[in-house]
MARGU-460866 format. One record per residue (C-alpha): x, y, z. Coordinates in pm, 1 decimal. Example, Ala and Ser with C-alpha at 12.3 -4.5 7.8 and 13.67 -1.06 7.14 Angstrom:
// residues 2
east | north | up
1230.0 | -450.0 | 780.0
1367.0 | -106.0 | 714.0
This chain:
// residues 96
east | north | up
8048.3 | 922.6 | 10190.7
8378.0 | 743.1 | 10152.4
8403.0 | 417.9 | 9959.0
8470.3 | 133.5 | 10196.4
8714.5 | -122.3 | 10063.2
8659.6 | -469.4 | 10209.0
8960.7 | -618.8 | 10381.9
9096.7 | -938.2 | 10236.9
9183.4 | -1230.5 | 10458.4
9043.1 | -1397.7 | 10765.0
9012.0 | -1256.0 | 11112.7
8957.4 | -1404.2 | 11453.4
8587.5 | -1374.1 | 11529.0
8479.9 | -1319.7 | 11889.2
8109.2 | -1305.0 | 11971.9
8029.7 | -1248.2 | 11604.8
8267.4 | -955.3 | 11548.1
8624.5 | -939.4 | 11414.2
8909.0 | -906.2 | 11666.7
9235.4 | -779.3 | 11517.7
9569.0 | -711.4 | 11688.0
9874.3 | -545.0 | 11541.6
10160.7 | -473.0 | 11780.7
10010.3 | -278.5 | 12073.4
9676.9 | -198.8 | 11905.6
9365.2 | -416.4 | 11929.7
9045.6 | -337.9 | 11737.3
8718.2 | -515.6 | 11796.5
8399.4 | -465.4 | 11601.8
8246.6 | -437.5 | 11260.2
8351.8 | -132.3 | 11059.2
8002.2 | -121.2 | 10905.7
7859.6 | -42.4 | 11252.8
7852.7 | 314.2 | 11384.6
8142.8 | 253.6 | 11626.2
8408.3 | 3.6 | 11733.8
8631.3 | -78.7 | 12030.1
8992.8 | 40.3 | 12019.1
9247.1 | -81.3 | 12276.5
9604.2 | 46.0 | 12301.1
9852.8 | -133.1 | 12526.4
10039.9 | 148.3 | 12700.0
10269.8 | -53.9 | 12925.5
10370.2 | -415.2 | 12983.3
10486.1 | -595.7 | 13297.3
10672.6 | -918.4 | 13372.6
10464.4 | -1196.7 | 13520.4
10605.8 | -1547.8 | 13569.6
10880.4 | -1468.2 | 13319.1
10638.9 | -1346.1 | 13050.5
10569.4 | -991.7 | 12938.3
10194.9 | -921.2 | 12962.7
9988.0 | -607.8 | 12895.3
9947.8 | -385.3 | 13202.3
9792.7 | -40.5 | 13139.1
9543.2 | -30.2 | 12851.6
9375.9 | 271.7 | 12689.1
9012.7 | 182.5 | 12611.7
8818.1 | 385.5 | 12354.1
8493.1 | 358.5 | 12164.3
8555.0 | 530.2 | 11829.4
8307.0 | 641.9 | 11566.6
8329.8 | 488.9 | 11220.1
8120.4 | 774.1 | 11078.1
8307.0 | 1076.6 | 11213.8
8684.6 | 1063.0 | 11182.8
8871.6 | 1108.8 | 11513.5
8550.7 | 1117.1 | 11723.0
8591.7 | 947.0 | 12060.2
8257.0 | 836.1 | 12200.9
8392.9 | 705.8 | 12532.9
8740.2 | 667.1 | 12681.1
8908.7 | 526.9 | 12988.1
9208.9 | 333.5 | 13111.9
9219.5 | -11.2 | 13270.8
9481.4 | -231.3 | 13427.5
9509.1 | -566.0 | 13249.7
9387.1 | -684.3 | 12912.0
9095.6 | -886.5 | 13051.9
8945.1 | -588.1 | 13237.3
9002.2 | -357.8 | 12940.2
8832.8 | -592.8 | 12694.4
8551.6 | -665.6 | 12940.0
8457.1 | -299.8 | 13001.4
8521.2 | -208.6 | 12638.1
8272.6 | -467.7 | 12514.3
8007.1 | -335.7 | 12755.5
8067.0 | 19.9 | 12633.2
8054.8 | -94.4 | 12270.4
7728.3 | -282.0 | 12322.2
7569.6 | 25.0 | 12486.2
7698.8 | 262.4 | 12217.2
7564.8 | 41.4 | 11939.3
7224.4 | 17.6 | 12113.8
7199.3 | 397.8 | 12159.8
7025.9 | 599.1 | 11890.3
């Protein structure tokens, strides 16, 4: 088993789990759990003069098996992507 190095610093916590964004990648979940939510912003669109995320890749990834995708889909809009992703994550964490 690999040694896990704790990350230094503070993260935004949402519903008790860290939420981290870097560029077009958003990760949500605890890396000590068996899986986490991975969101990738594929495209953006202009809305009221602002650029907002449009198409989002939604994945539940395993923390135990490198490159293992547990569930995957695509949503339009960040709200819908995060909403469905959190449901998938909750179900994956509850499964044995």
